[in-house]
Backbone as numpy.savetxt, mean C-alpha at the origin, in Angstrom:
# Nx Ny Nz CAx CAy CAz Cx Cy Cz
4.53 -31.86 39.91 3.70 -30.65 39.91 4.58 -29.39 39.92
5.63 -29.43 40.77 6.52 -28.26 40.83 7.23 -28.04 39.51
7.64 -29.13 38.86 8.31 -29.03 37.58 7.37 -28.42 36.54
6.11 -28.84 36.56 5.12 -28.31 35.62 4.91 -26.82 35.82
4.80 -26.42 37.09 4.63 -25.00 37.39 5.83 -24.17 36.97
7.01 -24.76 37.18 8.23 -24.06 36.79 8.30 -23.89 35.27
7.92 -24.92 34.54 7.90 -24.85 33.07 6.87 -23.83 32.61
5.75 -23.79 33.30 4.71 -22.82 32.96 5.19 -21.39 33.16
5.90 -21.18 34.26 6.48 -19.83 34.53 7.48 -19.42 33.45
8.33 -20.39 33.06 9.33 -20.10 32.03 8.67 -19.77 30.72
7.61 -20.53 30.41 6.87 -20.29 29.13 6.20 -18.91 29.17
5.64 -18.57 30.34 4.97 -17.28 30.45 5.96 -16.11 30.30
7.12 -16.26 30.95 8.17 -15.22 30.84 8.64 -15.09 29.40
8.87 -16.25 28.75 9.31 -16.24 27.37 8.28 -15.59 26.45
7.01 -15.80 26.72 5.91 -15.21 25.93 5.90 -13.70 26.11
6.05 -13.22 27.35 6.06 -11.79 27.62 7.27 -11.13 26.93
8.43 -11.79 27.04 9.65 -11.25 26.38 9.44 -11.19 24.87
8.84 -12.22 24.29 8.58 -12.25 22.87 7.66 -11.10 22.47
6.61 -10.89 23.22 5.66 -9.80 22.93 6.34 -8.44 22.97
7.16 -8.25 24.00 7.90 -6.96 24.13 8.83 -6.75 22.93
9.54 -7.82 22.58 10.47 -7.76 21.44 9.71 -7.44 20.16
8.60 -8.10 19.94 7.80 -7.85 18.73 7.30 -6.41 18.67
6.98 -5.84 19.84 6.50 -4.46 19.85 7.57 -3.50 19.36
8.82 -3.74 19.79 9.88 -2.79 19.48 10.53 -3.01 18.11
10.35 -4.19 17.52 11.00 -4.44 16.23 9.97 -4.60 15.10
8.71 -4.22 15.35 7.66 -4.53 14.36 7.87 -3.86 13.03
8.56 -2.69 13.00 8.86 -2.07 11.69 9.67 -3.02 10.82
10.58 -3.78 11.45 11.40 -4.72 10.69 10.60 -5.90 10.17
9.46 -6.15 10.78 8.61 -7.28 10.38 7.55 -6.88 9.39
7.32 -5.57 9.24 6.29 -5.06 8.33 6.90 -4.50 7.06
7.98 -3.75 7.20 8.59 -3.04 6.08 9.93 -3.65 5.69
10.13 -3.86 4.39 11.36 -4.47 3.89 11.95 -3.62 2.77
12.50 -2.48 3.14 13.01 -1.56 2.11 14.29 -2.00 1.46
14.44 -1.64 0.19 15.72 -1.80 -0.51 16.28 -0.39 -0.71
17.48 -0.14 -0.25 18.10 1.19 -0.36 18.79 1.35 -1.70
18.79 2.59 -2.20 19.51 2.94 -3.42 20.43 4.11 -3.15
21.57 4.12 -3.82 22.48 5.25 -3.69 21.85 6.51 -4.27
22.22 7.66 -3.72 21.63 8.91 -4.17 21.89 9.18 -5.65
23.00 8.64 -6.18 23.32 8.85 -7.60 22.83 7.70 -8.48
22.01 6.84 -7.95 21.47 5.73 -8.75 20.66 6.27 -9.90
20.88 5.72 -11.09 20.19 6.18 -12.28 19.08 5.17 -12.67
17.83 5.66 -12.63 16.70 4.82 -13.03 16.67 4.68 -14.55
16.49 3.47 -15.02 16.35 3.23 -16.46 15.13 2.34 -16.66
14.10 2.90 -17.28 12.87 2.15 -17.51 12.43 2.13 -18.97
13.18 2.78 -19.84 12.86 2.75 -21.25 11.64 3.57 -21.60
11.29 4.55 -20.77 10.19 5.46 -21.07 10.44 6.79 -20.38
9.66 7.79 -20.75 9.88 9.13 -20.21 9.53 9.17 -18.73
10.47 9.62 -17.92 10.25 9.73 -16.49 10.78 11.08 -15.99
10.22 11.49 -14.89 10.69 12.69 -14.18 10.91 12.30 -12.73
12.14 12.36 -12.31 12.45 12.05 -10.92 12.19 13.28 -10.05
11.48 13.09 -8.95 11.08 14.20 -8.10 11.51 13.95 -6.66
11.90 15.01 -5.97 12.21 14.94 -4.55 11.25 15.84 -3.81
10.74 15.39 -2.67 9.76 16.13 -1.87 10.28 16.31 -0.46
10.23 17.54 0.01 10.67 17.82 1.37 9.47 17.70 2.32
9.59 16.86 3.33 8.57 16.70 4.33 8.67 17.84 5.36
7.64 18.02 6.18 7.69 19.08 7.18 8.90 18.99 8.13
9.44 17.80 8.34 10.60 17.66 9.23 11.90 17.72 8.44
11.84 18.16 7.16 12.99 18.32 6.26 13.53 17.01 5.70
12.89 15.89 5.99 13.27 14.63 5.35 12.89 14.68 3.87
13.78 14.22 3.01 13.52 14.22 1.56 13.04 12.81 1.15
11.90 12.80 0.45 11.39 11.56 -0.11 11.45 11.61 -1.62
11.72 10.48 -2.22 11.93 10.40 -3.65 10.74 9.77 -4.35
10.45 10.25 -5.55 9.38 9.68 -6.34 9.69 9.80 -7.81
8.91 9.05 -8.63 9.07 9.10 -10.06 7.71 9.31 -10.73
7.69 10.23 -11.69 6.51 10.46 -12.50 6.75 9.90 -13.88
5.98 8.86 -14.25 6.05 8.25 -15.56 5.01 8.94 -16.45
5.45 9.40 -17.60 4.56 10.21 -18.43 4.17 9.50 -19.73
2.97 9.86 -20.20 2.49 9.38 -21.47 1.95 10.55 -22.27
1.82 10.38 -23.57 1.27 11.47 -24.41 -0.21 11.68 -24.13
-0.62 12.91 -24.02 -2.03 13.25 -23.81 -2.69 12.41 -22.73
-2.19 12.50 -21.51 -2.73 11.66 -20.42 -4.18 12.01 -20.08
-4.92 10.99 -19.73 -6.31 11.16 -19.28 -6.35 11.58 -17.82
-5.24 11.43 -17.16 -5.18 11.78 -15.73 -3.93 11.18 -15.14
-3.93 11.05 -13.80 -2.79 10.54 -13.06 -3.23 9.36 -12.17
-2.42 8.31 -12.20 -2.59 7.25 -11.21 -1.53 7.43 -10.14
-1.97 7.62 -8.92 -1.09 7.83 -7.77 -0.98 6.47 -7.09
0.18 5.82 -7.26 0.37 4.40 -6.91 1.19 4.28 -5.63
0.64 3.60 -4.63 1.34 3.34 -3.38 1.71 1.86 -3.36
3.02 1.57 -3.44 3.48 0.20 -3.63 3.52 -0.63 -2.36
3.93 -1.88 -2.50 3.97 -2.81 -1.41 5.12 -2.59 -0.44
5.31 -3.56 0.48 6.20 -3.35 1.62 7.65 -3.72 1.37
8.00 -4.19 0.16 9.37 -4.59 -0.09 9.90 -3.94 -1.37
11.22 -3.79 -1.44 11.83 -3.27 -2.67 11.99 -1.76 -2.69
11.98 -1.20 -3.87 12.13 0.23 -4.09 11.58 0.57 -5.46
11.66 1.82 -5.84 11.20 2.23 -7.17 11.97 1.53 -8.29
13.19 1.10 -7.99 13.97 0.41 -9.04 13.27 -0.85 -9.52
12.58 -1.53 -8.62 11.83 -2.74 -8.99 10.37 -2.42 -9.29
9.75 -1.58 -8.51 8.35 -1.28 -8.71 8.11 -0.52 -10.03
9.08 0.28 -10.43 8.91 1.06 -11.64 8.82 0.24 -12.91
9.19 -1.05 -12.83 9.16 -1.89 -14.03 7.73 -2.17 -14.49
6.72 -1.94 -13.63 5.34 -2.16 -14.03 4.69 -0.92 -14.62
5.41 0.20 -14.62 4.82 1.48 -15.01 4.18 1.46 -16.39
4.85 0.80 -17.35 4.33 0.86 -18.71 2.95 0.25 -18.84
2.60 -0.70 -17.97 1.29 -1.29 -17.99 0.21 -0.23 -17.78
0.55 0.78 -17.04 -0.41 1.85 -16.71 -0.33 3.00 -17.69
0.87 3.38 -18.09 0.99 4.47 -19.06 0.42 4.02 -20.44
0.44 2.72 -20.71 -0.17 2.22 -21.94 -1.68 2.42 -21.94
-2.24 2.64 -20.77 -3.68 2.95 -20.66 -3.93 4.43 -20.69
-2.87 5.19 -21.05 -2.94 6.64 -21.28 -3.17 7.41 -19.98
-2.50 6.94 -18.95 -2.46 7.67 -17.67 -1.01 7.90 -17.28
-0.70 9.10 -16.81 0.58 9.29 -16.14 0.53 8.49 -14.84
1.69 8.02 -14.40 1.77 7.21 -13.20 2.81 7.80 -12.27
2.42 8.01 -11.02 3.36 8.46 -10.01 3.55 7.40 -8.95
4.82 7.17 -8.61 5.17 6.26 -7.49 6.12 6.97 -6.57
5.98 6.77 -5.27 6.91 7.29 -4.29 7.54 6.16 -3.54
8.74 6.40 -3.04 9.37 5.48 -2.11 9.16 6.02 -0.69
8.70 5.14 0.18 8.45 5.51 1.57 9.80 5.79 2.28
9.72 6.32 3.44 10.95 6.61 4.21 11.80 5.34 4.33
13.09 5.50 4.02 14.02 4.39 4.13 14.07 3.50 2.91
13.14 3.72 1.95 13.12 2.94 0.72 13.86 3.71 -0.38
14.58 2.98 -1.27 15.21 3.62 -2.40 16.10 4.78 -2.02
15.83 5.93 -2.63 16.62 7.14 -2.32 15.97 7.97 -1.22
14.83 7.58 -0.74 14.15 8.35 0.30 14.91 8.28 1.62
14.97 9.41 2.28 15.71 9.50 3.56 14.85 9.00 4.72
15.51 8.92 5.88 14.78 8.63 7.13 14.34 7.21 7.27
13.42 7.02 8.18 12.85 5.68 8.44 11.44 5.84 8.96
10.63 4.83 8.79 9.24 4.85 9.23 9.19 4.60 10.74
8.51 5.51 11.45 8.42 5.40 12.91 7.01 5.15 13.43
6.00 5.64 12.70 4.64 5.45 13.16 3.65 5.62 12.00
2.45 5.19 12.24 1.43 5.18 11.20 1.05 6.59 10.75
0.90 7.51 11.68 0.52 8.85 11.31 1.56 9.53 10.43
2.83 9.31 10.74 3.91 9.82 9.91 3.78 9.31 8.47
3.48 8.02 8.35 3.29 7.40 7.03 2.20 8.12 6.25
1.05 8.35 6.90 -0.06 9.03 6.23 0.30 10.47 5.85
0.97 11.16 6.76 1.33 12.55 6.50 2.29 12.69 5.32
3.23 11.76 5.20 4.14 11.79 4.05 3.36 11.64 2.75
2.47 10.66 2.72 1.67 10.42 1.50 0.82 11.64 1.18
0.21 12.24 2.20 -0.64 13.41 1.97 0.17 14.61 1.47
1.36 14.81 2.02 2.20 15.93 1.59 2.52 15.83 0.11
2.87 14.65 -0.34 3.23 14.47 -1.75 1.97 14.57 -2.63
0.89 13.98 -2.18 -0.36 14.08 -2.94 -0.79 15.53 -3.13
-0.66 16.31 -2.08 -1.05 17.73 -2.16 -0.21 18.48 -3.18
1.07 18.14 -3.25 1.93 18.80 -4.24 1.56 18.38 -5.68
1.22 17.13 -5.86 0.82 16.66 -7.20 -0.52 17.24 -7.63
-1.33 17.62 -6.69 -2.61 18.26 -7.02 -2.41 19.63 -7.67
-1.21 20.16 -7.55 -0.91 21.43 -8.23 -0.62 21.19 -9.71
-0.39 19.94 -10.08 -0.11 19.58 -11.49 -1.32 18.98 -12.18
-2.15 18.29 -11.40 -3.29 17.57 -11.97 -4.57 17.98 -11.24
-5.64 18.09 -11.98 -6.94 18.31 -11.36 -7.33 17.05 -10.59
-7.82 17.22 -9.37 -8.10 16.05 -8.55 -9.19 15.15 -9.15
-10.05 15.71 -9.96 -11.08 14.91 -10.59 -10.49 13.94 -11.64
-9.19 14.13 -11.94 -8.53 13.25 -12.91 -7.49 12.35 -12.23
-7.52 12.28 -10.91 -6.55 11.49 -10.17 -7.21 10.18 -9.70
-6.52 9.09 -9.94 -6.92 7.77 -9.42 -5.89 7.34 -8.38
-6.35 7.07 -7.17 -5.46 6.57 -6.12 -5.48 5.06 -6.17
-4.29 4.45 -6.25 -4.18 3.01 -6.34 -3.17 2.51 -5.32
-3.57 1.56 -4.49 -2.67 0.97 -3.49 -2.56 -0.50 -3.68
-1.35 -1.03 -3.45 -1.11 -2.45 -3.52 -0.62 -2.96 -2.16
-1.21 -4.04 -1.68 -0.74 -4.73 -0.47 -0.62 -3.75 0.70
0.57 -3.55 1.27 0.70 -2.66 2.41 0.26 -1.25 2.05
0.35 -0.87 0.80 -0.05 0.47 0.35 -1.55 0.69 0.34
-2.37 -0.39 0.48 -3.81 -0.22 0.37 -4.39 0.55 1.55
-3.84 0.36 2.74 -4.37 1.08 3.90 -4.14 2.57 3.76
-2.91 2.97 3.39 -2.60 4.38 3.20 -3.36 4.97 2.02
-3.56 4.16 0.97 -4.32 4.64 -0.20 -5.77 4.93 0.21
-6.35 4.05 1.00 -7.75 4.25 1.40 -7.86 5.45 2.37
-6.89 5.58 3.25 -6.89 6.77 4.13 -6.76 8.04 3.34
-5.91 8.03 2.33 -5.69 9.21 1.49 -6.98 9.56 0.72
-7.60 8.54 0.14 -8.85 8.78 -0.61 -9.94 9.28 0.29
-10.00 8.77 1.52 -11.01 9.19 2.46 -10.82 10.65 2.91
-9.58 11.13 2.84 -9.27 12.50 3.27 -9.26 13.50 2.13
-9.45 13.01 0.89 -9.38 13.86 -0.28 -10.52 13.52 -1.24
-10.41 13.95 -2.50 -11.51 13.74 -3.43 -11.01 13.27 -4.81
-10.24 12.17 -4.84 -9.85 11.66 -6.15 -11.06 11.08 -6.89
-10.88 10.82 -8.18 -11.97 10.30 -9.00 -12.32 8.87 -8.61
-11.30 8.10 -8.22 -11.47 6.65 -8.06 -10.42 6.14 -7.10
-10.78 5.11 -6.36 -9.83 4.39 -5.50 -9.78 2.95 -5.95
-8.57 2.46 -6.26 -8.36 1.07 -6.67 -7.44 0.42 -5.66
-7.83 -0.76 -5.19 -7.02 -1.48 -4.21 -6.66 -2.85 -4.76
-5.37 -3.16 -4.75 -4.88 -4.46 -5.19 -4.52 -5.28 -3.95
-5.20 -6.38 -3.74 -4.95 -7.30 -2.62 -4.91 -6.55 -1.28
-6.03 -5.93 -0.91 -6.04 -5.18 0.36 -6.31 -6.08 1.57
-5.91 -5.60 2.73 -6.26 -6.24 3.99 -7.45 -5.48 4.58
-8.25 -6.17 5.37 -9.36 -5.52 6.11 -8.80 -4.48 7.06
-7.80 -4.89 7.77 -6.96 -4.00 8.60 -5.73 -4.82 8.96
-4.68 -4.15 9.36 -3.48 -4.91 9.75 -3.73 -5.66 11.04
-4.62 -5.10 11.90 -5.01 -5.80 13.12 -5.67 -7.11 12.80
-6.58 -7.07 11.80 -7.26 -8.29 11.39 -6.29 -9.30 10.78
-5.33 -8.77 10.01 -4.31 -9.65 9.41 -3.52 -10.40 10.49
-3.13 -9.67 11.53 -2.33 -10.28 12.56 -3.16 -11.31 13.37
-4.42 -10.97 13.60 -5.28 -11.90 14.32 -5.51 -13.17 13.51
-5.53 -13.01 12.20 -5.75 -14.15 11.30 -4.51 -15.05 11.25
-3.33 -14.48 11.24 -2.11 -15.25 11.03 -1.38 -15.60 12.32
-1.48 -14.71 13.33 -0.72 -14.91 14.57 -1.68 -14.74 15.76
-2.50 -15.72 15.97 -3.57 -15.61 16.96 -3.05 -15.48 18.39
-1.86 -15.98 18.67 -1.35 -15.96 20.05 -0.77 -14.60 20.43
-0.58 -13.71 19.46 -0.01 -12.39 19.75 -1.14 -11.38 19.94
-1.20 -10.68 21.08 -2.26 -9.70 21.32 -2.20 -8.57 20.30
-3.32 -8.27 19.66 -3.32 -7.24 18.63 -3.05 -5.85 19.20
-3.20 -5.70 20.51 -2.94 -4.38 21.12 -1.47 -3.99 20.96
-0.61 -4.96 20.72 0.79 -4.65 20.53 1.09 -3.99 19.19
0.18 -4.09 18.26 0.42 -3.59 16.92 0.30 -2.06 16.86
1.40 -1.40 16.50 1.40 0.07 16.42 0.79 0.52 15.08
0.79 -0.34 14.08 0.29 0.01 12.75 -1.02 -0.70 12.52
-2.12 0.03 12.67 -3.45 -0.56 12.52 -3.87 -0.63 11.04
-3.53 0.41 10.28 -3.90 0.50 8.85 -5.33 0.00 8.65
-6.27 0.70 9.24 -7.66 0.27 9.33 -8.41 0.58 8.03
-8.13 -0.18 6.99 -8.79 0.02 5.71 -10.29 -0.06 5.87
-10.78 -0.93 6.74 -12.22 -1.10 6.95 -12.89 0.17 7.47
-12.17 0.97 8.24 -12.73 2.24 8.74 -12.66 3.31 7.67
-11.54 3.43 6.98 -11.37 4.48 5.98 -12.31 4.29 4.80
-12.53 3.05 4.40 -13.34 2.80 3.18 -14.77 3.31 3.37
-15.22 3.34 4.59 -16.59 3.78 4.86 -16.75 5.29 4.74
-15.61 6.00 4.71 -15.64 7.47 4.59 -15.44 7.88 3.13
-14.97 6.98 2.29 -14.69 7.31 0.88 -16.00 7.63 0.15
-15.98 8.72 -0.57 -17.16 9.14 -1.33 -17.05 8.78 -2.83
-15.86 8.45 -3.27 -15.65 8.06 -4.67 -15.88 6.56 -4.83
-16.06 6.07 -6.06 -16.18 4.63 -6.26 -14.89 3.92 -5.85
-15.04 2.73 -5.30 -13.92 1.90 -4.86 -13.96 0.59 -5.66
-12.82 0.21 -6.20 -12.70 -1.06 -6.93 -11.58 -1.86 -6.32
-11.88 -3.11 -5.93 -10.91 -4.00 -5.31 -10.60 -5.15 -6.28
-9.31 -5.43 -6.44 -8.86 -6.62 -7.18 -8.17 -7.51 -6.16
-8.54 -8.80 -6.16 -7.89 -9.72 -5.20 -7.92 -11.12 -5.79
-6.75 -11.79 -5.70 -6.63 -13.18 -6.11 -7.23 -14.10 -5.07
-8.04 -15.06 -5.48 -8.68 -15.93 -4.51 -7.72 -16.98 -3.93
-6.50 -17.04 -4.44 -5.50 -17.94 -3.86 -4.33 -17.15 -3.22
-4.59 -15.90 -2.89 -3.57 -15.05 -2.28 -3.05 -15.69 -1.00
-1.74 -15.94 -0.96 -1.12 -16.61 0.17 -0.54 -15.65 1.21
-0.59 -14.37 0.93 -0.06 -13.35 1.84 -1.17 -12.62 2.55
-2.07 -12.01 1.81 -3.23 -11.33 2.41 -4.47 -12.12 1.99
-5.06 -12.79 2.94 -6.11 -13.76 2.60 -7.30 -13.09 1.91
-7.82 -13.80 0.92 -8.91 -13.30 0.08 -10.12 -12.87 0.89
-10.35 -13.53 2.02 -11.45 -13.17 2.88 -11.42 -11.72 3.34
-10.25 -11.10 3.34 -10.13 -9.68 3.68 -11.00 -8.84 2.76
-10.95 -9.12 1.47 -11.73 -8.36 0.50 -13.21 -8.69 0.58
-13.52 -9.94 0.94 -14.93 -10.30 1.11 -15.53 -9.53 2.27
-14.73 -9.31 3.31 -15.22 -8.54 4.47 -15.32 -7.05 4.10
-14.38 -6.56 3.30 -14.49 -5.17 2.85 -15.71 -4.98 1.97
-16.03 -5.99 1.19 -17.20 -5.91 0.30 -18.49 -5.66 1.08
-18.55 -6.16 2.29 -19.75 -5.97 3.12 -19.93 -4.49 3.49
-18.87 -3.68 3.32 -18.92 -2.25 3.65 -19.17 -1.40 2.40
-19.29 -2.04 1.25 -19.39 -1.31 -0.03 -20.64 -0.44 -0.12
-20.48 0.64 -0.88 -21.61 1.43 -1.35 -22.03 0.81 -2.70
-23.10 1.34 -3.25 -23.66 0.76 -4.48 -22.70 0.84 -5.67
-21.82 1.86 -5.69 -20.90 2.03 -6.83 -19.61 1.26 -6.71
-19.42 0.53 -5.59 -18.15 -0.15 -5.36 -18.18 -1.56 -5.95
-16.98 -2.08 -6.25 -16.87 -3.35 -6.95 -15.71 -4.19 -6.43
-15.94 -5.50 -6.28 -14.86 -6.47 -6.02 -14.70 -7.33 -7.25
-13.49 -7.33 -7.81 -13.18 -8.17 -8.97 -12.23 -9.27 -8.51
-12.68 -10.49 -8.54 -11.91 -11.65 -8.09 -11.07 -12.19 -9.24
-9.79 -12.33 -9.00 -8.88 -12.91 -9.98 -8.69 -14.38 -9.64
-9.37 -15.24 -10.40 -9.42 -16.67 -10.10 -8.03 -17.31 -10.27
-7.62 -18.05 -9.24 -6.36 -18.76 -9.28 -5.14 -17.88 -9.10
-5.33 -16.61 -8.76 -4.20 -15.69 -8.64 -3.64 -15.67 -7.22
-2.30 -15.62 -7.13 -1.62 -15.50 -5.84 -1.47 -14.00 -5.52
-0.52 -13.68 -4.64 -0.37 -12.31 -4.18 0.43 -11.43 -5.15
1.50 -11.95 -5.69 2.42 -11.16 -6.49 2.08 -11.21 -7.97
2.58 -10.22 -8.70 2.47 -10.21 -10.15 1.14 -9.77 -10.73
0.31 -9.12 -9.93 -1.01 -8.75 -10.42 -0.95 -7.83 -11.62
-0.03 -6.87 -11.61 0.02 -5.90 -12.70 0.48 -6.51 -14.03
0.92 -7.76 -14.00 1.28 -8.46 -15.25 0.20 -9.41 -15.71
-0.87 -9.51 -14.93 -1.92 -10.46 -15.26 -2.86 -9.89 -16.34
-3.02 -10.59 -17.47 -3.86 -10.09 -18.57 -5.31 -9.82 -18.16
-5.85 -10.69 -17.28 -7.23 -10.47 -16.83 -7.34 -9.19 -16.01
-6.38 -9.00 -15.10 -6.35 -7.77 -14.34 -6.28 -6.54 -15.23
-5.37 -6.57 -16.21 -5.17 -5.42 -17.09 -6.40 -5.14 -17.91
-7.08 -6.18 -18.37 -8.30 -6.01 -19.12 -9.41 -5.38 -18.26
-9.56 -5.91 -17.07 -10.57 -5.37 -16.15 -10.22 -3.95 -15.74
-8.93 -3.68 -15.52 -8.50 -2.33 -15.15 -8.85 -1.33 -16.24
-8.60 -1.71 -17.50 -8.94 -0.81 -18.61 -10.43 -0.49 -18.62
-11.25 -1.49 -18.31 -12.69 -1.27 -18.26 -13.06 -0.33 -17.12
-12.42 -0.52 -15.97 -12.68 0.31 -14.81 -12.33 1.76 -15.10
-11.16 2.00 -15.70 -10.71 3.36 -15.97 -11.55 4.03 -17.06
-12.21 3.23 -17.88 -13.03 3.78 -18.96 -14.42 4.19 -18.49
-14.78 3.87 -17.28 -16.12 4.17 -16.79 -16.33 5.66 -16.66
């Protein structure tokens, strides 16, 4: 009996230590940036404009504007949690071929962007600061906000706080809290500093919302989008990509065909 109690105490202490450790290193478990040298030269085989944006705390964030002839508008794209613009920019032509300019930013600590991500509000404020500057170039009625994976929460928050024409989400989560509860049930969700509550933001959005999600997504479970669908307004749409996993959506012919239809509405 004493041995069992002793083992139970050790397990409890180990669990508490694990929870404390996860709280302090969670940025390393959520964000996987690839750094680029400041003199790195982007080569994408199409017209681009590299832009730097100064945040209120003087941190410089880097972005790229991919241009097309006679654009119908701008797609403001918030990418996933790994890599940098060097890799994400390779999908740009898929969107400019639809006659939209495409803007992508690197979050703090990604690519050429300075600093590091410290909290959720900072993440939102960075995105809003850049979006506000791009609104000086494009009429907001011609802007489409598009988020992929980790970028879907910030994209939905941005759309809820502004008035873009359309919000498109690729493989969104219901919330990061829901994701953690789904995958790591033994870890208390109260430890999560990054809630990314897509479910709350989507209810404030006044523009149409279109979700694309693969029904075999192994990273963000498809049920996330089914739960978001329950919060839809009449103009919102869930497009299921049958047999699709998490990665490579922008190269999927079905996705691109459906996207062209969505943008033509």
